[in-house]
N, C-alpha and C positions, 0 to 999 in steps of 0.2 A: 171387410175381410172376406174373401171368397175362398171356398174350399172346393176341391174337385171331388165329386162323389166317387166312391170306390164301389166296385161290384161286390156284393156280398158273396162270401164263400159258401158253397153248398154244405160245408161242414161246421158252420158257425153254431148251429143248434145241436151239435152232437158232442157235448163235453164228455171226456173219458169214454169215448166210443171204442168199440172193437174194430180192428183193422186186420185184414189179411195182408201180410207182408210178403211181397214177391220181388223177384229180380228179373229185370229186362235189360239186356245189354249190360252196361256197367252200373245201372241205376237200381236203387232199392226204393220200391214204391209201396204205399199203403192204400189198399182198396177198402172202402167201408164194408164191413161184413154184412150190412143190410142189403147190399147189392149182389152178394154172392149166394148162389144156390148150392153149389158144391164144386169140388176140385176132382178132375179125372185125369188119368194118364192119356197121352195122345195116341193110344192104340186105335187103329182103324181110321186115322185122319187121312182123308183123301183129297188131293188137289183137285181144283175145278178148272178145266181148260178154259183159257180166255179170261179168267178172273183177274181183278186188279191185284197189284202186289201186296196190298194190305190184307188180302184174304189168304189165310193159311190153308184153308180147305173146308171140308165138311166132315162131320163125324156123326155116327149113329149112337144116340144115347137112349137106351131102353126103347127103341122104336121111333124116336123122334130124330129127324135130321136137323142138325144144328150147324149153322154157319159159324166158322171159327176165324176170328181176325187175329193178325199178328201184332202184338202190342209194340214190339220194337219198330216195325214198319209204320204203325200209326204215329209213333212219337218221333221217329228219326228219318223215315223214308227208306231205311235199310232193312231188308228182311232178315229175320233170325235164321240160323242154319237149321237147327232142329229144336222144336219146343220140348221142354222137360215136363210141362203140365199144361192142362187146359182149365182155366177158371170159368165155370159156367155162371153167367150173370142173368138176372131177371131183366128182360128187355120188353116192356109192355106186357103182353100176354104170352110171350114166347121166351125161349132161352137163346142166349148168344154166347159163344165161346170166345175166350181171349187166351191166345197162346203166350205163355211166359217161359222164361228160362228155368226158373225154380220158384217153389213156394217155400218160404222159411217157416212161418208160423202165424198164429193169431195173437195180436198184442192189443192191450188197452193203451191208447195214446192220448194223454191229456194235452192241453195247449202247449205246455212246456216241452213235451216229447216231440211235438210237431215242429218246434222252432229249429232253425238252422243250427247245426253244431250239436244237437242233442242226441245224435245217433249213438255216441259212445255209451250213453246211459242205457241204451237198448241192446248193447253188444252187437250193433250193426252200424254200417255207415249211415249217414243221414237218410231218414225215411221221408220221401216226398209224398204228401197226400195226392191221390189220384181219383177223380170222379170218373170211373171207368165207363159207366153207362153214358154219361154226357160225351165223353171222347168217342165212344163207338157210334153214338147216334149221329154225330157229325159226318160220319163216313158211310153209314149203312144205306143211305138213299142210293148212292151210286152202285153199291153191291146188289141191292134189291132190284134195281133197274136191269142190271146185267143178267140176273137170274130169271127174268121173265122171258 
């Protein structure tokens, strides 16, 4: 009897972890709070000429220039019209911004809450776990190459 190995989830070792619940497009997503530095308003977000469509722009956060990626464009290829918030993530030794439509709140989500159909118990539609740092890392190489 052979079984196909499955890739372990980056969230398997985080029972009852805290998640930042955000909206992007029509989806409700949960970002592990351990990946989040802070949430800021998109005041001062500036587009970068010639940047790929996944890059919403750059923003100055207390003197640090932060690249901001568009979560909707990362996931669907369609850019969001106007971000409602920027989630600042820890990305190696620097910060990276993720533009989202809205930030709902911080929730503790156990395995039952992360299961499909459990969103009603959270007073939200289904919350899909999102490894935001891994998603951004897949796309940052092309952004960093263009910035040089």
